[in-house]
C-alpha positions as CSV (number, residue, x, y, z in Angstrom):
1,M,5.9,-10.5,-6.7
2,R,8.0,-8.3,-9.0
3,V,7.3,-9.2,-12.6
4,L,9.1,-7.7,-15.6
5,T,6.8,-7.9,-18.6
6,L,8.2,-7.8,-22.1
7,N,5.7,-7.1,-24.9
8,P,7.4,-6.9,-28.3
9,G,5.8,-5.4,-31.3
10,S,7.1,-5.5,-34.8
11,S,9.6,-2.7,-34.2
12,S,9.4,-1.6,-30.5
13,L,9.4,-3.2,-27.1
14,K,7.0,-2.2,-24.3
15,S,8.3,-3.2,-21.0
16,S,6.7,-2.8,-17.6
17,L,7.3,-3.6,-14.0
18,V,4.3,-5.1,-12.3
19,V,4.4,-5.5,-8.5
20,D,1.8,-7.6,-6.8
21,G,-0.5,-7.1,-9.7
22,S,-0.1,-3.4,-10.2
23,P,2.0,-1.7,-12.9
24,V,4.5,0.7,-11.3
25,G,6.7,1.5,-14.2
26,W,6.6,1.5,-18.0
27,A,9.1,2.1,-20.8
28,A,9.3,1.7,-24.6
29,M,12.4,1.0,-26.6
30,S,13.4,0.2,-30.2
31,L,13.7,-3.4,-31.2
32,D,16.3,-2.7,-34.0
33,D,18.7,-4.5,-31.7
34,V,17.0,-7.2,-29.6
35,R,20.0,-7.7,-27.4
36,D,20.2,-4.0,-26.6
37,A,16.5,-3.9,-25.9
38,A,16.7,-6.8,-23.5
39,E,19.7,-5.3,-21.7
40,Q,17.8,-2.0,-21.3
41,A,14.7,-3.6,-19.9
42,L,16.7,-5.8,-17.4
43,G,18.9,-2.9,-16.5
44,R,16.0,-0.5,-15.8
45,W,14.4,-3.0,-13.4
46,S,17.3,-5.2,-12.2
47,T,15.5,-6.7,-9.2
48,V,12.7,-8.9,-10.4
49,D,11.4,-12.3,-9.5
50,V,10.4,-13.4,-13.0
51,V,10.2,-12.2,-16.6
52,A,7.0,-12.6,-18.6
53,I,7.1,-12.4,-22.4
54,R,4.1,-12.0,-24.7
55,F,4.1,-14.4,-27.6
56,V,1.6,-13.8,-30.3
57,H,1.4,-17.5,-31.3
58,G,1.4,-20.5,-29.0
59,G,0.2,-23.1,-31.4
60,S,-2.1,-25.5,-29.6
61,R,-1.1,-24.3,-26.1
62,T,-4.1,-23.3,-24.0
63,G,-2.3,-21.4,-21.2
64,P,1.0,-19.8,-20.1
65,V,4.2,-22.0,-19.8
66,R,7.6,-21.7,-18.2
67,L,10.2,-21.3,-21.0
68,T,13.1,-23.6,-21.5
69,P,15.5,-23.6,-24.5
70,G,13.5,-26.5,-25.9
71,V,10.2,-24.8,-25.6
72,V,11.6,-21.7,-27.3
73,D,12.9,-23.8,-30.1
74,A,9.4,-25.2,-30.6
75,L,7.9,-21.7,-30.5
76,E,10.4,-20.5,-33.1
77,R,8.9,-23.0,-35.6
78,L,5.8,-20.8,-35.5
79,N,7.6,-17.7,-36.8
80,P,6.2,-18.0,-40.3
81,F,2.7,-17.7,-38.9
82,A,3.3,-14.4,-37.1
83,P,6.4,-13.0,-38.8
84,L,6.1,-9.5,-37.4
85,H,6.1,-10.5,-33.8
86,Q,7.0,-14.1,-33.1
87,P,10.7,-13.8,-34.0
88,Q,11.1,-10.9,-31.6
89,S,9.6,-12.8,-28.7
90,V,11.9,-15.8,-29.5
91,C,15.0,-13.6,-29.6
92,L,14.0,-11.8,-26.3
93,A,13.6,-15.1,-24.5
94,R,17.0,-16.3,-25.6
95,E,18.6,-12.9,-24.6
96,V,17.0,-13.1,-21.1
97,F,18.4,-16.7,-20.7
98,R,21.8,-15.4,-21.6
99,L,21.8,-12.2,-19.6
100,R,20.1,-13.6,-16.4
101,P,20.6,-17.3,-16.2
102,G,18.5,-18.9,-13.5
103,L,15.8,-16.2,-13.6
104,P,12.4,-17.8,-14.4
105,V,11.0,-16.8,-17.8
106,L,7.3,-17.3,-18.6
107,A,5.4,-17.0,-21.9
108,S,1.8,-16.0,-22.4
109,F,0.1,-16.6,-25.7
110,D,-2.4,-14.4,-27.5
111,T,-3.8,-17.5,-29.2
112,A,-4.6,-19.2,-25.8
113,F,-7.7,-17.0,-25.2
114,H,-9.2,-18.3,-28.5
115,S,-8.2,-22.0,-27.9
116,H,-11.8,-23.0,-27.2
117,L,-13.4,-21.4,-30.2
118,P,-16.4,-23.4,-31.3
119,E,-15.8,-25.5,-34.4
120,E,-18.0,-23.4,-36.6
121,A,-15.9,-20.4,-35.8
122,S,-12.5,-22.1,-35.9
123,R,-12.8,-24.3,-38.9
124,Y,-12.0,-23.3,-42.5
125,A,-14.0,-24.7,-45.4
126,L,-11.1,-26.8,-46.6
127,P,-10.6,-30.5,-47.5
128,R,-10.9,-32.8,-44.4
129,E,-7.5,-34.3,-45.2
130,W,-6.0,-30.9,-44.7
131,T,-7.8,-30.0,-41.4
132,S,-8.2,-33.4,-39.7
133,Q,-5.0,-32.8,-37.5
134,G,-6.5,-29.6,-36.2
135,R,-3.5,-27.4,-37.2
136,L,-4.9,-25.6,-40.2
137,R,-7.6,-23.7,-38.3
138,R,-8.4,-20.2,-37.1
139,Y,-6.3,-19.4,-34.0
140,G,-7.2,-15.8,-33.3
141,F,-4.9,-13.2,-31.8
142,H,-4.8,-10.2,-29.4
143,G,-5.9,-12.7,-26.7
144,L,-4.3,-11.0,-23.7
145,S,-6.0,-7.7,-24.6
146,C,-9.3,-9.5,-25.0
147,R,-8.9,-11.3,-21.7
148,H,-8.1,-8.1,-19.9
149,A,-11.2,-6.4,-21.5
150,A,-13.3,-9.4,-20.3
151,R,-12.1,-8.9,-16.7
152,R,-12.7,-5.1,-16.7
153,V,-16.1,-5.2,-18.4
154,T,-17.3,-7.6,-15.8
155,E,-16.1,-5.2,-13.1
156,L,-17.4,-2.0,-14.7
157,L,-20.8,-3.4,-15.6
158,D,-21.1,-5.3,-12.3
159,A,-22.5,-8.2,-14.3
160,G,-21.6,-11.9,-14.0
161,N,-21.3,-12.9,-17.7
162,P,-21.5,-9.9,-20.0
163,E,-21.6,-10.6,-23.7
164,F,-19.4,-8.0,-25.5
165,L,-17.3,-7.1,-28.5
166,C,-13.6,-6.4,-28.0
167,C,-12.2,-4.1,-30.8
168,H,-8.4,-4.0,-30.5
169,L,-7.2,-1.1,-32.7
170,G,-3.5,-0.8,-33.0
171,A,-1.0,-1.5,-35.8
172,G,-2.9,-4.8,-35.9
173,V,-6.7,-4.7,-35.8
174,S,-9.1,-7.4,-34.6
175,V,-12.7,-7.8,-33.4
176,T,-13.6,-10.6,-31.0
177,A,-17.0,-11.7,-29.6
178,V,-16.8,-12.7,-26.0
179,R,-19.3,-14.7,-24.0
180,A,-18.9,-15.9,-20.4
181,G,-15.3,-14.7,-20.5
182,R,-14.4,-16.8,-23.6
183,S,-13.8,-16.0,-27.2
184,V,-16.7,-17.4,-29.4
185,D,-15.6,-15.8,-32.7
186,T,-12.8,-13.5,-33.8
187,S,-11.7,-11.7,-37.0
188,M,-8.1,-12.9,-37.1
189,G,-7.5,-16.5,-38.2
190,F,-4.6,-18.8,-39.0
191,T,-2.3,-15.8,-39.1
192,P,-2.7,-12.1,-38.0
193,L,-3.4,-11.2,-41.6
194,E,-7.1,-12.0,-41.6
195,G,-9.8,-9.4,-40.7
196,P,-9.9,-5.6,-41.2
197,A,-7.3,-3.6,-43.0
198,M,-4.4,-2.6,-40.7
199,A,-1.4,-0.3,-40.6
200,T,0.7,-2.3,-43.1
201,R,-1.2,-5.6,-43.3
202,S,-3.9,-6.2,-45.9
203,G,-6.5,-7.8,-43.8
204,S,-8.8,-10.3,-45.5
205,V,-8.3,-10.5,-49.3
206,D,-10.0,-12.8,-51.8
207,P,-7.5,-15.7,-52.1
208,G,-8.3,-15.8,-55.8
209,L,-6.9,-12.3,-56.2
210,V,-3.7,-13.4,-54.5
211,L,-3.4,-16.4,-56.9
212,H,-4.1,-14.2,-59.9
213,V,-1.4,-11.7,-58.9
214,M,1.1,-14.4,-58.2
215,R,0.5,-15.9,-61.7
216,T,0.5,-12.7,-63.7
217,A,3.1,-10.5,-61.9
218,P,4.6,-13.0,-61.3
219,M,5.5,-13.0,-57.6
220,S,7.2,-15.5,-55.3
221,V,5.7,-16.6,-52.1
222,E,8.3,-14.5,-50.2
223,E,7.4,-11.4,-52.3
224,M,3.7,-11.9,-51.7
225,E,4.2,-12.4,-48.0
226,D,6.2,-9.1,-47.8
227,T,3.5,-7.3,-49.7
228,L,0.6,-8.5,-47.5
229,Y,2.4,-7.9,-44.2
230,H,4.5,-4.8,-44.9
231,R,3.2,-2.9,-47.9
232,S,-0.5,-3.2,-47.7
233,G,-3.2,-1.8,-45.4
234,L,-3.1,1.9,-44.7
235,A,0.5,2.1,-45.9
236,G,-0.3,0.6,-49.3
237,M,-3.5,2.6,-49.9
238,S,-2.1,5.9,-48.8
239,G,1.5,5.9,-49.8
240,T,2.6,6.4,-46.2
241,N,4.3,4.2,-43.6
242,G,0.9,3.2,-42.4
243,D,1.0,5.3,-39.2
244,L,-2.5,6.6,-38.7
245,R,-1.2,10.0,-37.7
246,A,0.5,10.4,-41.1
247,V,-2.6,9.1,-42.9
248,L,-5.0,11.4,-41.1
249,A,-2.7,14.4,-41.7
250,R,-2.8,13.7,-45.4
251,E,-6.5,13.2,-45.3
252,A,-6.8,16.6,-43.6
253,T,-5.1,18.3,-46.6
254,G,-7.6,16.7,-49.0
255,N,-5.4,13.9,-50.3
256,P,-7.8,11.5,-52.1
257,D,-5.7,8.4,-51.4
258,A,-5.5,9.1,-47.7
259,A,-9.3,9.8,-47.6
260,S,-10.0,6.5,-49.4
261,A,-7.6,4.6,-47.1
262,V,-9.4,5.9,-44.0
263,A,-12.8,5.2,-45.4
264,V,-11.8,1.6,-46.2
265,Y,-10.2,1.2,-42.8
266,L,-13.3,2.3,-41.0
267,H,-15.7,0.3,-43.2
268,R,-13.8,-2.9,-42.7
269,I,-13.7,-2.5,-38.9
270,R,-17.5,-1.8,-38.9
271,R,-18.1,-4.8,-41.1
272,E,-16.2,-7.1,-38.7
273,I,-18.1,-5.6,-35.7
274,G,-21.3,-6.5,-37.5
275,A,-20.1,-10.0,-38.3
276,M,-19.0,-10.7,-34.7
277,A,-22.2,-9.3,-33.3
278,V,-24.2,-12.3,-34.7
279,S,-22.1,-14.7,-32.7
280,L,-23.5,-13.3,-29.5
281,D,-27.0,-13.6,-28.1
282,R,-27.0,-9.9,-27.2
283,I,-24.5,-7.0,-27.0
284,D,-24.1,-5.8,-23.5
285,A,-21.0,-3.8,-24.3
286,V,-18.4,-2.8,-26.8
287,V,-14.8,-2.3,-25.8
288,F,-12.3,-0.2,-27.9
289,T,-8.7,-0.7,-26.9
290,G,-5.2,-0.5,-28.4
291,G,-3.0,2.4,-29.5
292,V,-5.6,3.9,-31.9
293,T,-8.1,4.1,-29.1
294,E,-5.6,5.8,-26.8
295,H,-4.0,8.2,-29.3
296,Q,-6.8,8.9,-31.9
297,P,-10.0,9.3,-29.9
298,E,-11.6,11.4,-32.6
299,L,-11.4,8.4,-34.9
300,I,-13.3,6.2,-32.5
301,A,-16.1,8.7,-32.7
302,R,-16.0,8.5,-36.5
303,L,-16.0,4.8,-36.4
304,A,-18.9,4.5,-34.0
305,G,-20.9,7.0,-36.2
306,G,-21.6,4.1,-38.6
307,L,-22.7,1.6,-36.0
308,G,-26.1,3.0,-35.0
309,V,-27.9,0.0,-36.5
310,L,-26.4,-2.1,-33.7
311,G,-27.4,0.4,-31.0
312,I,-23.7,1.5,-30.7
313,S,-23.0,5.2,-30.2
314,V,-20.4,7.3,-28.4
315,D,-20.2,10.8,-26.9
316,P,-17.3,12.4,-28.7
317,A,-16.4,14.5,-25.6
318,R,-16.1,11.3,-23.5
319,C,-13.8,9.8,-26.1
320,L,-11.2,12.4,-25.2
321,G,-10.7,11.2,-21.6
322,D,-8.1,9.0,-20.0
323,G,-8.1,5.5,-18.5
324,D,-10.8,2.9,-18.6
325,R,-14.0,4.8,-19.1
326,L,-17.6,4.8,-20.4
327,I,-17.7,6.7,-23.7
328,S,-21.3,6.0,-24.7
329,P,-24.2,8.4,-23.8
330,D,-25.9,7.6,-20.5
331,D,-29.1,6.5,-22.3
332,A,-27.4,4.4,-24.9
333,P,-28.7,0.8,-25.3
334,V,-25.2,-0.6,-25.5
335,A,-22.4,0.4,-23.1
336,V,-19.3,1.4,-24.9
337,F,-15.9,1.6,-23.1
338,A,-12.5,2.8,-24.0
339,M,-9.8,0.8,-22.2
340,E,-6.1,0.3,-21.8
341,T,-5.0,-3.0,-23.2
342,G,-3.8,-4.2,-19.8
343,E,-1.5,-6.8,-21.5
344,D,1.2,-6.2,-18.9
345,V,-1.2,-7.0,-16.1
346,E,-2.3,-10.2,-17.8
347,L,1.3,-11.2,-18.3
348,A,2.0,-10.7,-14.7
349,R,-1.1,-12.6,-13.6
350,D,0.0,-15.6,-15.8
351,A,3.5,-15.5,-14.3
352,E,2.3,-15.5,-10.8
353,S,-0.2,-18.3,-11.6
354,V,2.5,-20.6,-13.1
355,L,5.0,-20.0,-10.3
356,S,2.4,-20.5,-7.6
357,V,1.6,-23.9,-9.0
358,E,5.3,-24.9,-9.3
359,H,5.8,-24.0,-5.6
360,V,2.8,-26.0,-4.3
């Protein structure tokens, strides 16, 4: 089966052709014009059996679905909960409908991997009348990346049910504890704002601080949302656009704001790794994945340098390799891997699964 996968970020689209489970082509394009991006992707690989689109938020959906205009309308109502990504996925789906009517379009959801979080990990300490309907809860994100990591860790460790931590480090950052192939705790919550500091997102902030600023600035809800999603994190701390390359370049010149930003960034990731560790019975492995892992391997070595208390260490030389690989020393008590996100493979697997059921 030939599957065209569309994986939108906040400003760019990663597209891939996956044939019978194996990626055979990849391209990235700007999302400044969603219509143009969809046309480019479909034009690049015109002969496909199905299009699979990554949606960050699926609400209560626990698995992939075939998209219809009505389903897309429902997913659009989730835009406020993932404003950097969800609108892009919605627009892409509608463009594929318009450009290639009759072509099956499937959606896979990052939230689905976390849909069976135990109550103690999914529930907020809020009034029961707020949470009784099960909507105001921790959803978790980066699920496709975590699911791929779970599959690969099982293969690489040759173990049936490894317990491990998946650290997705990209523009968004999350840490997830995985047991028996399922998420049992994760750092992102109701929205992709919760957790460590990110490229432009604040990560977790004392809600009392937010209330204080909104009262005293004063700020509207829209202004606060823009600040937390677009003008915080590495960008806000360093005065850059939040791209780690720019922040690290400034740090290298001795810029104190950049140095502080990197220190906060690394500290908050380490803190979430420690928090997620206590949700497991043991740590068989740690997986680092995402764009930072791929493009900033030296930073992974710096990050792991503060995790010795958990038995986590890496060999800096191994961090510089390519592909899915072991980066911890041979005698380390915890296996540490650097991996590709594999989201395109997971999207294709979901598409094939849904279509095979439909054809039974």
